[in-house]
All heavy atoms as TSV, in Angstrom:
chain	resi	resn	atom	element	x	y	z
A	1	MET	N	N	44.085	-1.948	-42.641
A	1	MET	CA	C	45.165	-2.750	-43.169
A	1	MET	C	C	45.334	-4.015	-42.323
A	1	MET	O	O	45.476	-3.943	-41.122
A	1	MET	CB	C	46.488	-1.962	-43.157
A	1	MET	CG	C	46.527	-0.860	-44.210
A	1	MET	SD	S	47.966	0.193	-44.028
A	1	MET	CE	C	49.249	-0.986	-43.774
A	2	ASN	N	N	45.324	-5.128	-43.009
A	2	ASN	CA	C	45.457	-6.411	-42.315
A	2	ASN	C	C	46.774	-7.059	-42.749
A	2	ASN	O	O	46.789	-7.859	-43.665
A	2	ASN	CB	C	44.260	-7.307	-42.655
A	2	ASN	CG	C	44.076	-8.402	-41.631
A	2	ASN	OD1	O	44.834	-8.432	-40.644
A	2	ASN	ND2	N	43.076	-9.231	-41.797
A	3	VAL	N	N	47.855	-6.631	-42.140
A	3	VAL	CA	C	49.168	-7.122	-42.540
A	3	VAL	C	C	49.633	-8.235	-41.621
A	3	VAL	O	O	49.735	-8.008	-40.414
A	3	VAL	CB	C	50.214	-5.967	-42.512
A	3	VAL	CG1	C	51.585	-6.497	-42.932
A	3	VAL	CG2	C	49.742	-4.832	-43.398
A	4	PRO	N	N	49.841	-9.417	-42.140
A	4	PRO	CA	C	50.315	-10.510	-41.283
A	4	PRO	C	C	51.745	-10.251	-40.826
A	4	PRO	O	O	52.612	-9.878	-41.612
A	4	PRO	CB	C	50.267	-11.746	-42.196
A	4	PRO	CG	C	50.321	-11.191	-43.571
A	4	PRO	CD	C	49.663	-9.835	-43.516
A	5	MET	N	N	51.990	-10.425	-39.528
A	5	MET	CA	C	53.334	-10.147	-39.012
A	5	MET	C	C	53.874	-11.404	-38.354
A	5	MET	O	O	53.179	-12.093	-37.618
A	5	MET	CB	C	53.291	-9.025	-37.995
A	5	MET	CG	C	52.936	-7.673	-38.583
A	5	MET	SD	S	52.977	-6.373	-37.371
A	5	MET	CE	C	54.702	-6.325	-36.989
A	6	ASN	N	N	55.138	-11.667	-38.609
A	6	ASN	CA	C	55.798	-12.813	-37.962
A	6	ASN	C	C	56.359	-12.368	-36.617
A	6	ASN	O	O	56.459	-11.173	-36.339
A	6	ASN	CB	C	56.955	-13.303	-38.816
A	6	ASN	CG	C	56.461	-13.854	-40.147
A	6	ASN	OD1	O	55.342	-14.345	-40.237
A	6	ASN	ND2	N	57.290	-13.799	-41.170
A	7	LEU	N	N	56.715	-13.325	-35.781
A	7	LEU	CA	C	57.319	-12.985	-34.513
A	7	LEU	C	C	58.630	-12.229	-34.684
A	7	LEU	O	O	58.947	-11.313	-33.925
A	7	LEU	CB	C	57.570	-14.300	-33.720
A	7	LEU	CG	C	58.126	-14.089	-32.304
A	7	LEU	CD1	C	57.164	-13.264	-31.458
A	7	LEU	CD2	C	58.383	-15.432	-31.659
A	8	ASP	N	N	59.357	-12.562	-35.756
A	8	ASP	CA	C	60.611	-11.869	-36.031
A	8	ASP	C	C	60.359	-10.388	-36.276
A	8	ASP	O	O	61.111	-9.518	-35.841
A	8	ASP	CB	C	61.306	-12.476	-37.252
A	8	ASP	CG	C	61.826	-13.870	-36.946
A	8	ASP	OD1	O	61.972	-14.204	-35.776
A	8	ASP	OD2	O	62.056	-14.625	-37.904
A	9	ASP	N	N	59.277	-10.076	-37.016
A	9	ASP	CA	C	58.941	-8.680	-37.290
A	9	ASP	C	C	58.633	-7.920	-36.004
A	9	ASP	O	O	59.054	-6.779	-35.813
A	9	ASP	CB	C	57.764	-8.596	-38.251
A	9	ASP	CG	C	58.089	-9.187	-39.603
A	9	ASP	OD1	O	59.279	-9.168	-39.979
A	9	ASP	OD2	O	57.176	-9.686	-40.272
A	10	VAL	N	N	57.883	-8.563	-35.139
A	10	VAL	CA	C	57.504	-7.909	-33.860
A	10	VAL	C	C	58.732	-7.631	-33.021
A	10	VAL	O	O	58.897	-6.559	-32.474
A	10	VAL	CB	C	56.504	-8.813	-33.096
A	10	VAL	CG1	C	56.170	-8.181	-31.723
A	10	VAL	CG2	C	55.228	-8.998	-33.903
A	11	VAL	N	N	59.638	-8.636	-32.928
A	11	VAL	CA	C	60.846	-8.452	-32.128
A	11	VAL	C	C	61.705	-7.356	-32.713
A	11	VAL	O	O	62.253	-6.529	-31.988
A	11	VAL	CB	C	61.651	-9.778	-32.105
A	11	VAL	CG1	C	63.039	-9.588	-31.462
A	11	VAL	CG2	C	60.876	-10.843	-31.311
A	12	TYR	N	N	61.796	-7.296	-34.058
A	12	TYR	CA	C	62.605	-6.274	-34.698
A	12	TYR	C	C	62.069	-4.868	-34.408
A	12	TYR	O	O	62.802	-3.955	-34.080
A	12	TYR	CB	C	62.614	-6.535	-36.202
A	12	TYR	CG	C	63.393	-5.526	-37.025
A	12	TYR	CD1	C	64.778	-5.507	-36.934
A	12	TYR	CD2	C	62.726	-4.600	-37.830
A	12	TYR	CE1	C	65.513	-4.592	-37.686
A	12	TYR	CE2	C	63.471	-3.690	-38.569
A	12	TYR	CZ	C	64.858	-3.677	-38.494
A	12	TYR	OH	O	65.551	-2.781	-39.225
A	13	ILE	N	N	60.745	-4.717	-34.500
A	13	ILE	CA	C	60.114	-3.427	-34.246
A	13	ILE	C	C	60.309	-3.033	-32.769
A	13	ILE	O	O	60.614	-1.861	-32.446
A	13	ILE	CB	C	58.635	-3.467	-34.608
A	13	ILE	CG1	C	58.519	-3.590	-36.150
A	13	ILE	CG2	C	57.904	-2.224	-34.125
A	13	ILE	CD1	C	57.094	-3.833	-36.609
A	14	VAL	N	N	60.149	-3.974	-31.860
A	14	VAL	CA	C	60.305	-3.694	-30.433
A	14	VAL	C	C	61.743	-3.243	-30.141
A	14	VAL	O	O	61.990	-2.266	-29.404
A	14	VAL	CB	C	59.927	-4.912	-29.584
A	14	VAL	CG1	C	60.354	-4.730	-28.126
A	14	VAL	CG2	C	58.425	-5.148	-29.663
A	15	LEU	N	N	62.721	-3.909	-30.756
A	15	LEU	CA	C	64.119	-3.522	-30.554
A	15	LEU	C	C	64.380	-2.147	-31.080
A	15	LEU	O	O	65.122	-1.343	-30.456
A	15	LEU	CB	C	65.049	-4.533	-31.213
A	15	LEU	CG	C	65.140	-5.906	-30.478
A	15	LEU	CD1	C	66.024	-6.868	-31.277
A	15	LEU	CD2	C	65.713	-5.715	-29.079
A	16	LEU	N	N	63.794	-1.814	-32.218
A	16	LEU	CA	C	63.967	-0.485	-32.809
A	16	LEU	C	C	63.388	0.566	-31.862
A	16	LEU	O	O	64.007	1.615	-31.631
A	16	LEU	CB	C	63.243	-0.391	-34.151
A	16	LEU	CG	C	64.064	-0.912	-35.357
A	16	LEU	CD1	C	63.228	-0.767	-36.617
A	16	LEU	CD2	C	65.358	-0.134	-35.499
A	17	LEU	N	N	62.198	0.306	-31.332
A	17	LEU	CA	C	61.564	1.262	-30.427
A	17	LEU	C	C	62.412	1.465	-29.168
A	17	LEU	O	O	62.590	2.583	-28.705
A	17	LEU	CB	C	60.171	0.763	-30.021
A	17	LEU	CG	C	59.135	0.818	-31.173
A	17	LEU	CD1	C	57.838	0.192	-30.721
A	17	LEU	CD2	C	58.910	2.276	-31.589
A	18	ILE	N	N	62.962	0.364	-28.638
A	18	ILE	CA	C	63.798	0.469	-27.440
A	18	ILE	C	C	65.054	1.271	-27.729
A	18	ILE	O	O	65.473	2.124	-26.930
A	18	ILE	CB	C	64.172	-0.946	-26.923
A	18	ILE	CG1	C	62.904	-1.623	-26.377
A	18	ILE	CG2	C	65.245	-0.852	-25.834
A	18	ILE	CD1	C	63.138	-3.057	-25.983
A	19	CYS	N	N	65.653	1.034	-28.883
A	19	CYS	CA	C	66.874	1.788	-29.257
A	19	CYS	C	C	66.568	3.267	-29.415
A	19	CYS	O	O	67.329	4.121	-28.941
A	19	CYS	CB	C	67.459	1.222	-30.545
A	19	CYS	SG	S	68.250	-0.383	-30.317
A	20	CYS	N	N	65.452	3.582	-30.052
A	20	CYS	CA	C	65.093	5.005	-30.221
A	20	CYS	C	C	64.827	5.652	-28.869
A	20	CYS	O	O	65.262	6.768	-28.610
A	20	CYS	CB	C	63.837	5.113	-31.126
A	20	CYS	SG	S	64.193	4.681	-32.822
A	21	TRP	N	N	64.096	4.964	-28.004
A	21	TRP	CA	C	63.775	5.496	-26.663
A	21	TRP	C	C	65.070	5.734	-25.883
A	21	TRP	O	O	65.233	6.769	-25.224
A	21	TRP	CB	C	62.883	4.510	-25.951
A	21	TRP	CG	C	62.533	4.918	-24.555
A	21	TRP	CD1	C	61.549	5.803	-24.209
A	21	TRP	CD2	C	63.163	4.498	-23.334
A	21	TRP	NE1	N	61.532	5.950	-22.835
A	21	TRP	CE2	C	62.500	5.159	-22.300
A	21	TRP	CE3	C	64.206	3.618	-23.063
A	21	TRP	CZ2	C	62.870	4.964	-20.961
A	21	TRP	CZ3	C	64.585	3.424	-21.725
A	21	TRP	CH2	C	63.899	4.091	-20.684
A	22	MET	N	N	66.012	4.779	-25.919
A	22	MET	CA	C	67.270	4.937	-25.199
A	22	MET	C	C	68.076	6.083	-25.762
A	22	MET	O	O	68.650	6.877	-25.031
A	22	MET	CB	C	68.083	3.665	-25.286
A	22	MET	CG	C	67.548	2.562	-24.379
A	22	MET	SD	S	68.502	1.034	-24.534
A	22	MET	CE	C	70.112	1.580	-24.041
A	23	ALA	N	N	68.096	6.222	-27.098
A	23	ALA	CA	C	68.858	7.314	-27.720
A	23	ALA	C	C	68.310	8.670	-27.283
A	23	ALA	O	O	69.073	9.587	-26.955
A	23	ALA	CB	C	68.835	7.177	-29.240
A	24	VAL	N	N	67.015	8.810	-27.266
A	24	VAL	CA	C	66.402	10.090	-26.864
A	24	VAL	C	C	66.686	10.382	-25.407
A	24	VAL	O	O	67.091	11.490	-25.042
A	24	VAL	CB	C	64.902	10.060	-27.108
A	24	VAL	CG1	C	64.223	11.255	-26.462
A	24	VAL	CG2	C	64.608	10.041	-28.616
A	25	ASN	N	N	66.510	9.411	-24.531
A	25	ASN	CA	C	66.683	9.650	-23.102
A	25	ASN	C	C	68.127	9.877	-22.730
A	25	ASN	O	O	68.441	10.738	-21.902
A	25	ASN	CB	C	66.150	8.456	-22.315
A	25	ASN	CG	C	64.615	8.474	-22.235
A	25	ASN	OD1	O	64.034	9.570	-22.310
A	25	ASN	ND2	N	64.008	7.344	-22.123
A	26	ILE	N	N	69.067	9.110	-23.325
A	26	ILE	CA	C	70.460	9.262	-22.987
A	26	ILE	C	C	70.972	10.624	-23.475
A	26	ILE	O	O	71.694	11.316	-22.786
A	26	ILE	CB	C	71.284	8.116	-23.597
A	26	ILE	CG1	C	70.969	6.803	-22.856
A	26	ILE	CG2	C	72.776	8.398	-23.528
A	26	ILE	CD1	C	71.595	5.599	-23.481
A	27	ASP	N	N	70.535	11.045	-24.673
A	27	ASP	CA	C	70.962	12.337	-25.192
A	27	ASP	C	C	70.402	13.469	-24.340
A	27	ASP	O	O	71.077	14.449	-24.068
A	27	ASP	CB	C	70.493	12.499	-26.644
A	27	ASP	CG	C	71.351	11.698	-27.614
A	27	ASP	OD1	O	72.420	11.286	-27.171
A	27	ASP	OD2	O	70.967	11.514	-28.740
A	28	SER	N	N	69.162	13.352	-23.900
A	28	SER	CA	C	68.554	14.426	-23.119
A	28	SER	C	C	69.195	14.564	-21.764
A	28	SER	O	O	69.197	15.621	-21.144
A	28	SER	CB	C	67.058	14.200	-22.980
A	28	SER	OG	O	66.829	13.034	-22.162
A	29	ASN	N	N	69.815	13.481	-21.292
A	29	ASN	CA	C	70.461	13.508	-19.983
A	29	ASN	C	C	71.963	13.806	-20.088
A	29	ASN	O	O	72.690	13.650	-19.133
A	29	ASN	CB	C	70.274	12.158	-19.262
A	29	ASN	CG	C	68.802	11.969	-18.851
A	29	ASN	OD1	O	68.103	12.944	-18.596
A	29	ASN	ND2	N	68.365	10.742	-18.748
A	30	GLY	N	N	72.408	14.172	-21.294
A	30	GLY	CA	C	73.812	14.482	-21.475
A	30	GLY	C	C	74.713	13.258	-21.460
A	30	GLY	O	O	75.834	13.303	-21.004
A	31	GLY	N	N	74.180	12.165	-21.971
A	31	GLY	CA	C	74.953	10.910	-22.000
A	31	GLY	C	C	75.944	10.898	-23.132
A	31	GLY	O	O	76.373	11.938	-23.609
A	32	GLY	N	N	76.348	9.710	-23.512
A	32	GLY	CA	C	77.357	9.539	-24.561
A	32	GLY	C	C	76.906	10.005	-25.910
A	32	GLY	O	O	75.743	10.384	-26.119
A	33	GLY	N	N	77.782	10.016	-26.886
A	33	GLY	CA	C	77.465	10.479	-28.234
A	33	GLY	C	C	78.102	11.815	-28.518
A	33	GLY	O	O	78.726	12.448	-27.675
A	34	LYS	N	N	77.931	12.249	-29.771
A	34	LYS	CA	C	78.562	13.509	-30.212
A	34	LYS	C	C	77.970	14.714	-29.489
A	34	LYS	O	O	78.643	15.697	-29.265
A	34	LYS	CB	C	78.396	13.675	-31.718
A	34	LYS	CG	C	79.114	12.621	-32.513
A	34	LYS	CD	C	78.889	12.813	-33.995
A	34	LYS	CE	C	79.629	11.753	-34.817
A	34	LYS	NZ	N	79.332	11.880	-36.225
A	35	ARG	N	N	76.672	14.619	-29.132
A	35	ARG	CA	C	76.017	15.801	-28.552
A	35	ARG	C	C	76.534	16.112	-27.131
A	35	ARG	O	O	76.360	17.210	-26.648
A	35	ARG	CB	C	74.514	15.567	-28.477
A	35	ARG	CG	C	73.866	15.458	-29.832
A	35	ARG	CD	C	72.379	15.333	-29.698
A	35	ARG	NE	N	71.750	14.889	-30.923
A	35	ARG	CZ	C	70.518	14.429	-31.032
A	35	ARG	NH1	N	69.785	14.344	-29.963
A	35	ARG	NH2	N	70.049	14.033	-32.180
A	36	SER	N	N	77.177	15.165	-26.485
A	36	SER	CA	C	77.606	15.380	-25.107
A	36	SER	C	C	78.713	16.412	-25.039
A	36	SER	O	O	78.963	17.010	-24.012
A	36	SER	CB	C	78.062	14.085	-24.475
A	36	SER	OG	O	79.206	13.598	-25.133
A	37	ARG	N	N	79.449	16.624	-26.166
A	37	ARG	CA	C	80.541	17.603	-26.142
A	37	ARG	C	C	80.045	19.025	-26.343
A	37	ARG	O	O	80.775	19.976	-26.151
A	37	ARG	CB	C	81.546	17.246	-27.236
A	37	ARG	CG	C	82.334	16.002	-26.898
A	37	ARG	CD	C	83.444	15.795	-27.874
A	37	ARG	NE	N	82.938	15.357	-29.168
A	37	ARG	CZ	C	83.062	14.114	-29.627
A	37	ARG	NH1	N	83.664	13.226	-28.947
A	37	ARG	NH2	N	82.559	13.799	-30.794
A	38	VAL	N	N	78.772	19.171	-26.754
A	38	VAL	CA	C	78.221	20.516	-26.995
A	38	VAL	C	C	77.550	20.994	-25.705
A	38	VAL	O	O	76.780	20.282	-25.085
A	38	VAL	CB	C	77.178	20.437	-28.149
A	38	VAL	CG1	C	76.566	21.820	-28.362
A	38	VAL	CG2	C	77.839	19.921	-29.411
A	39	PRO	N	N	77.820	22.222	-25.280
A	39	PRO	CA	C	77.190	22.763	-24.074
A	39	PRO	C	C	75.670	22.773	-24.204
A	39	PRO	O	O	75.112	22.939	-25.296
A	39	PRO	CB	C	77.721	24.220	-23.994
A	39	PRO	CG	C	78.983	24.188	-24.792
A	39	PRO	CD	C	78.781	23.141	-25.865
A	40	ALA	N	N	74.986	22.612	-23.095
A	40	ALA	CA	C	73.516	22.533	-23.087
A	40	ALA	C	C	72.918	23.881	-23.538
A	40	ALA	O	O	71.776	23.912	-24.044
A	40	ALA	CB	C	72.998	22.174	-21.704
A	41	SER	N	N	73.615	24.986	-23.323
A	41	SER	CA	C	73.079	26.278	-23.680
A	41	SER	C	C	73.140	26.571	-25.171
A	41	SER	O	O	72.510	27.514	-25.659
A	41	SER	CB	C	73.841	27.387	-22.920
A	41	SER	OG	O	75.186	27.368	-23.294
A	42	ALA	N	N	73.892	25.783	-25.901
A	42	ALA	CA	C	74.066	26.038	-27.349
A	42	ALA	C	C	72.856	25.585	-28.106
A	42	ALA	O	O	72.219	24.635	-27.774
A	42	ALA	CB	C	75.300	25.354	-27.871
């Protein structure tokens, strides 16, 4: 697949990846969000 990508597309994808990575890491460390109220053993 040879899909032409603009700089805006690249920046958007990079921001999405960063947000997903932060969400996974913060949740796994018991950070903010709804999951932080649930005990780790549950």
